[in-house]
N, C-alpha and C positions, 0 to 999 in steps of 0.2 A: 409198792414196795419192792425193792430189788431182790433181797435175799430172804430165805425162808426162817432164819433165826434158829434152826434146829441144832446148831453146834455149840451153843452156849453152855450146856450142861451135859457134856458127853459121858459123864459117869452115872447120870440118873437112870433109875429103872422105872420110877413112876412117870416120868416124861421123857420117854426115848423118841429120838428123831422126829418122825412125823407127828407124834402127839404134841411135841414141844412147838413144832412148827404151826399146828392147828391153834394152840393156845396163843401164839405170838400174833397170829392173824386175828383172832377174836379180840385181843388187846388192842390191836391197831384199829380196828373198826370202832370199838369203844372210844378210843381216843379221838378219832375223826368225828364221831357224833358229839363228843363233849366240846368240840370246836365249832359245831353247828353244821357239820356235814352229814352225809348219809353213808352207810356201808357201801352202797353202790357207787360211791365216788372213789372208793380204793381200787386200785389196780394192783394186782398181785403177780409179779414176775416169778418169785420163788426160786432164785438161783441158789445153789448150795452156799449156806453160810460159811464165810471164811475162804471162799473160793470164787468170788465173783470176778468175772472177766469182761472187759469192754469188747466183746465179740460182735460181729455184725448182726447176729440173730437178736441179740438183746437190744442193740442200737436201734435196729429196724423196728422192734416192738415198741420201743419208747417214742420213735418218730411217729409211728402210727397212732399211738394214744395221744400224743400232742396235737396232731392234726384232726383227729376225731372229736377232740375236746375243744378245738379252737384256742389252744394255748398260746400265749404270747411270751411267757417266762417259763424256764426250766429252773428248778432248784435242786442243787446236788450238794453232797457233803464237800467240804473243803478238801482240795488236794494235798493240803499240808497236814491234815489229820494223820496221826501215826496209827492207822488201821487199814489194813489191806483192802477191805471192802469199801472203805471210804474213798480211798485213792482210786479204785476202780469206777466207783459211781460218779466221781468227779470227771473221769476220763469219758464215761458214758455220756455224761451231760455235755461235755465239749464236743464230742462226736455228733450228737443229736443236733446241737446248735449249728455246727459247721455245715450239716447236710440239709438244713431247714431254714432258708432265709426268712428273716423276720422274727425269728425266735431270739430271745435273750436268755442269758445264763447268769444265775447268782449262785454263789456258794455259801453255805451255812457252816461255821466252824463248830465243831463239837469237842473232840479230844484236844485240838490245838488250842482252843480257848480254855479248856479246863486246865491243861498242864501249863498254860501261859498265865496262870493267876487271874483268869477272867478276861485277859487281853489276847487276841489272835492276831497273828501276823497276817497281813493281807496277801493273797496270792498276787503275782506279778500281773499287771494290767487291770486291776480292779480298783474300784472305789467303794468305801464303806457306805451302807445304808442302814440307818437304825430305826427300828419299829418299836416305839415306846410300849412297854408292858402294861401301863396303866389302862389302857383301853380294852385288854382281854385277859387281865391278870387271873381272875377266877377260872376262866375256861382253860387257860393254859395250865394251871396248877391241877385241875381235874384231868386233862388229857395226859399229862405226865404221870399222874397217879394211876392211870388205867394200865400202864406197863408194869404190873405188879410181879411179873416173873423176872424182870430184870432189877428188881429191887429186893430180892430175897424174900418175898412174901409167898411164894408158891412152890417152887422147887426146893425141897429141903433134904433130898438125899444125895446131893453132890457137892461137898465142901469146896471143891476146886472149880465150881461152875462160876459163871460170870455173875457179878453183882455190881450195880452202881456203887462207885466209892461213896463214903459218908459225905454228905453236904452237896452231892452232884445234882439231885433232882431239885433240891431247895435253891441252889444256884441258878440253874436254868429257869426255874418256876419264877423266880423273882427278878430275873435280869430282862433288860430289853433284848429283843431279837436283833441280831446283827447278821447282815448279809454282805456279801462282796460282790458287786455287780460287774460283770466282765465285759469289756469292749469286745465286740465281735472280732474273732480271730486271734486275740491276744492269748498268750498261755505261757506259764513258767515251765 
């Protein structure tokens, strides 16, 4: 995970800063376990939430992780998502792949798909790949449900804090996964 998630509820006293980051980390591990992974499968970079940058240190760390794990594919948020950390995450993915021959890059749209009524515009130079939900529906729903702090179920003392919009979790839980596979070197 690239960011620590600590800035979603800045007015919370019960889950301030690092307490919220620790909660988010536990939720991520639980989600990965729901999908059949292990907590040890999660790499936590923990850059400040809302201030992720595609700097050389983070890119190098992700390159090292990819090599150590024998990765062939890097998944990154869509560069068209209207969220600064998603845009930076896409740029990190691009830099990792450009510096690592043999790696491929695919983007997953989140906010661009949500705001697009379920349809996301593909980034330039990509082709869509669909993963049908039927094969993993229950695991996917359980993984999404693990992120309780983002669904208004944990932090209750910050009315201005982030909460998934109504229908968001259900939409992504019930929908096929869509990825945009990038041809090496292409970029919008």
